[in-house]
N, C-alpha and C positions, 0 to 999 in steps of 0.2 A: 151694429151687427145684423147681418142681412136676414138672420132667422129670428122670428119674433114668437112663433107658436111653441108652446112648451112641449107639445106632442112631437113635433118635428125634431126639436131639439134632443128629445128622448131617442128617436130614431137615429140621429147623428151620433150619438154616444155609443150606441149599438154598433153602428157601421164602421165606426174608427177602428174597432178590432179587426174587421173584415179587411180594411184598408191595410193596416198593419201586416197581417198575413200575406196578403197579396204582394206586398213589397219584400216581404223575405223570400217568397217564391221568385220575385224578379231578381234579387240577388244571387239566388242559386242558378237560375237560367243565365244571368250575366257570367258567372264564372263557369258554367258548363260551356260557353261559346269561346271565352277568353283565356281561361288558364287550367282547366281541369284535365288531368292526365287520362288517356284513353282508357285505362283499366278502371278508372273510378265511375264508368257509366251505370254499372248495376247498383251499386250502393247509392249513387246519386238519385237514381230512378226511384229508390225506395224512399229517401228523404224528401223528394219532390212529391211523391204520393201521399206521404204523411201530412204534409203541410196542406197539399189539396184536399184531404180528407178534413182537416180541421177547418178549411174555409167553407166546404160543402156543409158542414154541421152548423156552421154559424148561420148560413144561408136558410138551411132547412127548418131551423127552430120555429116551431109553430108561433111562437110569441112574437117573433120578428114579423111574421106575415100578417099577424092580428094587427100589429102596430101599424102597418102599411094600410091596411083595410080600414082601420079606425078613423084615418085622416081624410078618406075620400070624399066625405061630404061637407067638410070644413072649408071656410073660405081662406085661401091662402095666397100669399104673395108670389111673384114670378119666380123668385129663387126658391121658395118652398115648393112650388108646383114643379119645378124642374127637378128638384131632390126626388120627389116622389116618381115622377115619370122616369128618370135614370135608373132608380132602384128596381122598379117593375120591369124595365127592358133587361137590366143584368140579370134579374131574378128569373126570367123566363127560362135560362139554363138550368138553374138550381131548383126551381119549383116544379119543373115539367119533366126533368130527365132524372132517371133513377140515379142515386148516389154512386153505385159501383160502376156505372158506365162512365162518369166524369172522372173517378178515380183511375180506372183503366186507361182512358185516354191520356192522362198525365204521365201514368207509368209507362206507356207504350211510346209516346213522343220522347221521353228522355232517353229510351234506348234507341229510338229510331235515328236521332240525329247524329249518334256515332256510326250507326249502320250507313246513313247517307254519306258521312265524312269519308268512310272507308271506300264505299261503293264509288264516290266520285273520284277519289285519288286513284283507284284502279279503274275507272271507266268502266263499271261492270254493274248494270242495273239489278242484276239477279241477287246481288248482295242486300239490297235495299228493298227489293220487291215485296216480300212475305211481310215486313214492317209496315209498308205503306198500304197493303191490302187490309191489314187489320185496322189500321188509322181510318181508311175510308169505310169500312164496316161499321166502326163505331160512330163515325160521323152521320153515317145514314140513319143509325138509330138516334141519335141525338136529334137530327132535323125532323124525324117522324114524331118525336115526343114533343118537341118545339111546337110543331104544327105549321101548316103554310096553306095558303089558298090554291095557287095554280102550278107551283113547281117546287119540287123538294129542295132545290138549289136556293130558293128564296129565304128559307130559314137560316141558312149559312151566311149569305149576303148581308142580311139585317145584323148580324154579329159585328160587323165591321163597319156597316154605312146604314145608319137608321133610316128604315122605309125604302131601301133600295131592293128591287127585285130583278128578275131575270128578263122580264119584258122591257123594263125601263132601260137597263143597260144594254140590252141587245140591240136597242133602236139607235142608241148613242154608237155602239160599236159599228153597226152597218153604215152609219153616216160617215164615220171615221174612215172605215175600210175603203169605201168608195173613193172618197177624197184622196187618201194618203196612197192608195194604189197608183191612182192616176198620176200624182204629183211626183211620187219616187220614180216613175218611169220617165216623166218629163224631165227630172233633174239628170238621172243616169244618161238620158239621150242628148242631153244638151251639149254644145261644142266646148264649153268650159268645164266639163266634168272630168275627174281624174279620181280613181281609186287609190292612189298611191300617195302617201305622206311625203312629197318631195321636200328633202332636206332632213326629214326625221327618221333617219335609218333605224332598223329594228335592232342592229348590233350595237347601237349606242348603249351605255350602261350608265342609268340615272342612279347614283348612290341613295341607298335607303335612309341615311341620317339627313341628307339633303332634302329628300323628299318629305322627310319628318318636319324639319325646320319649315319648309313651305307651307305644309298643313296647319301646323301650330300657328304660324304667323296669320295666315288668312283667317283661321278660326277665331283669333283674338280681334283682328280688325273688324270682323263682321258683328262682333258683340257678344260672343260665346264666353261666359264667365267660366273660367277654369278653376275659381275657388268653388264653384257649385257643379264641378264635373271634371271629366278626364278623357284623354283621347288614347285608346288602346287599339290593339290588332286583332283581327278575326277573319275567319275564313269568308264571311260574308258581312259586310258594314251593317251596323244596326245602331239604333239609339235605345237605351235603357233609362226610362223614368222611375228612379227609386223615390224621388221628392223633388219638389221644386229646386231645392237646394243641393241635389244630388242626380243630375242629369249626365248620364256617361255615354259617349259615342266611341264607335270603332271605325277604322278604315282598314284598307290593305294596300300593299304596295306592290306594283309590277316594276322590277328593275329595268324593264325594256321600254316602258311608257310611264311617264310621271304624271299624266292626265288621269289615270285610274286612282290614285290615291288623292289629288286635288279635288276632282268633282265628287268624288265619294264622301271626302271629309266636308265640303261645302253642303253637299246634301244632306248628310246627318246633322250639321250645324242648323240647317233650317228647322229640322225637327226639335233639336234642343232648344233653340230660342223660343220656340211656341211654349214649351213646358217651363222653361225659366221665367216667362214672362206672365203666367197665369196669376189672377188675383190671390195673394197670400190669405185672404179669408177663406178660401176654399180648400185649404190644405186638409187632407185625410176626409174629405166629404166626396158624394157622388159628383160634385160639380168640378172636382179636381181633373187636370188632364185634358187634352185635346178633345173635341167632342166627336171626332170621327177619323176613320183613317184616310177618308178622301180630303178632308179639311186639313189633316196632318200632312198629307203628301203635298196639298197646296204650297204649303209653306218650304217644304224642302225643295220641290221643283221649282219654285219661284227663285229661292237662292241659287241652285244650281244652273238653272237655264237662263231665267231673265236677268240674273246679275252675273253669276260664274262664266256663262259663255257669251257674254255680250261683249262686243268690241272696245267698249269703254272699261271693262273690268280687265280685260286682257292687256290692254295698253297700260293700265294703272299697275299691274303687277309684272310689267315687262323687264323693268330695271333688276328685280329680284330673280326672275328667271335666267337673265343674263348672267348674273353672279354666281348662280347654282349650275346651270346646265350649258357646257361649252356650245353645243350644236344649235342653241337657240340663238346665240349673237348673230349668226350669219343670215338669220331669216327675217324676212320683211314684216311689218305689221299685218299685212294682209295674209302672208304665208301663214303666220301664227294664228291669225284669225280662223283661216280656214282649216287648220290643224284640229282646233278645238270644236268645229262645227261641220267635220266632214260627215257628208251623207253617204253611208255604204251598208247596204244589207249585210247584217253580221248575225252570228250565231247566238251571242251572249246578251241577254236583255240588260244587263247593268253597264254594258259596253256600248249600248246602241244609240244612235245619235236621235235628236229630237224628232226627226220627221218620220223614222222607222219604228220608234219605241212603242207607239201604241198598237202597233201590229203584232209584237211579242205579247202584249197584254192579251189581245183578241184570242190569240192561239190558246193561251192558258185558261181563259174564260171559257172558251168552247170545250176544253177537254176536261175541265171541272164539272160543267154542267152534266156531260155524258157519263162521267165517273159516278157522280152522286145519284144519278137517275138509272144506274146499272146498264146503261146502253153500251158500255165498252168494259174491258176487262183491264186489270192492272197490269197483268203480263204482256200485254200487248201495247202497252205505253211507249215503248221507244220507237216502234213503227209508225204508231199513230202521230206522235209528235213530229217525226221527220216528215211525213207526208204533208201535215198541216204547214210546216215550216217552208217546205218548198212551194206549197200553194200561195202562202201570204208573202214570202220574201224572195223566193226564187233559188233558194240555196237549201243544201241537204246536210245536216250533220254528219262528220265522218265517224263519230263515236258518241256514246252515251254521256261523256263529261261535257261536251259542248251541244249537247241535246237535252234530253229529259232529265238529267242529274244536275244541271247548272244552278238550280235555285234550292235554298234550303226550306223554304215555306211549307212544303206538304210534310216533311219530317217534323215540323211542330204542329201538323194538324190544322194549318191556316188555309183551310179550303174557303173560298169566297174573299180572300184578301186582295188578290191580284187586280180585280177592276177598280179598286180604290187608286191604284197608280195612274190610271187613265184619268179618273174624275180629278185627280190631284193637278194633272196637266191642265184640265179644263177650267178648274177653279182657278188655278194660278195666273191663268192668261187674263180671265175675267177680272181678278182682283188687280193685276199689274195695270189693266187699262183704266180701271178706276183711279189708281195711285198716281198714274200719270197726268192726271187731270188736275190734281193737288200739288204734286211734287215735281221738279224737274230731276228725274230720276238718272238720266243720262249724265248730267253735270255733277251730282253727288258722287256717282260711281266713279268717274273719271278722276275725281279728287280724293277718293278713298273715304268720303264722309258718309259712313253708312248709318250713323246713329239717327239721322232724321227718317231714313227709311224704316229701321227697326222701331223707332217710336210710332210711326205711323201704323205698323203692324200690330204693335202692343195695343194701342188705343182701339183699334178697329176689330182685332182678331184675338189675340193672345189673352188679354185682360179677362175675357168672357169665359174661358174655360170650357166647360160643357153646359154652360147656362142655356144656350139655344141650340137647336138642331140644325144640321147643315143647310137646308133649306131656307131656314129663317135667317140665319146668319149670313148666307151670302145675299139674300134680298136685302138685309139691313147695311151691308157693306156696299153692294153695287146698285141697288134699287131695282133687281129683276131676279127671276129664277136662273138656274144655270143654264148657260147657253153656249154650246159647242162652237159657236160662229167666231168667237173671240179667240179661240185657239187656231182654228183654221185660217182666220185672217192674219194672226200672229206668224205662223209658220210659212204662209204663202209669201208674205212680205219680206220676212228676213232672208228665206232661202233663195227666193227669185232674185233678190239683190246679190246674194253670195254668187250665184251661178249664173247671174246675168241672163235670166229667161223671162 
């Protein structure tokens, strides 16, 4: 047993009830996204708020905080220290923020999701605007109660990535922005560039069931345990970790483009494999689950891009694609590879290519920081969004659906989440660089032998759960701190080859 101290064991016994309640809430959230009827939103908001109130009360119990304070001066092993550290980090929300604010946020986000769904379907931001404004105001209150040193946004960033702050990510963002803006221009102006999917007509119909079969096959081959999870459909693909033995994923299907479901499924499988591979001894403890969303995204982006968009993987699944989709048969391997890696400034983040993707994140990062610091108003977001997209990608959305309403995150109150996507891209490139020194990844992918890759990740990342903070984990795995140069090198080499520049 990794816990030896009796007082830490008492803490874990108490914390287990919090873990159970959080998972009950996750079940409600999963149902909200996957199968709840639209008219159920108000009652669901009450149910979710009730569970949230129970969670808050468990956290705010003075005896629980006394238990944590009581072990501060004890000599603890690394597992016990991490348990206390993780509880203190989670506890900042509950110990510093008034109970009613937390409950109000849970209730508001339950209603806001339905408002966002309606607004997106009608491409009308005004339907969602009031809900979002209430969420932003609650988050401002939460950030002020949690506290910060330099920027109110820091308090929210830290909720998703330990120790991340505005200055740190802004430095990364500016470096990426400079490189990517120049590189996208170089690609688009190259003699081999085309923004047309030659041979992949948008009028082609890709059967839903065929896409589903493809997603299920690929998920299984990559190592996803269907006996410990399931694959469903939702408006926005996501992974729900209810337990190591119940990690559910969703995807969405575009009948005009099979890449949407395939890449989304691979992405969510990356998340799920992380959760399914965590040390069983960590179940229902503060060490359970991925340590941060940045590290989590490193796993999903590794599988989606380093594997799923590689020429070796595309060649591996070529036979199955030929069987399922008629128009694929007439395309060369090179055409198919380009189809999966086409660089084209586009409106939708989840459909963005590897090169332009981080520019979508920078847009959201800049808007969130302005919102939380009251520098802009919610009602002005559509225009602000469109102007920033034009400045970053040279395109302007025609409507709210392909602009400010495309992401579900703000309806959940997930302000500070988006930067972790870019961190995931950076971490994944750095991790892949290290893995390639120990495994012949290209050979393994080309033969569909993914177990060695998964075992490497299990040993180096997954098994540790939340034992190590991201900066310590990436140093243990790669021998250095996070370094954006690995991602820049990866992008430059891959796409210079594709477009012969």
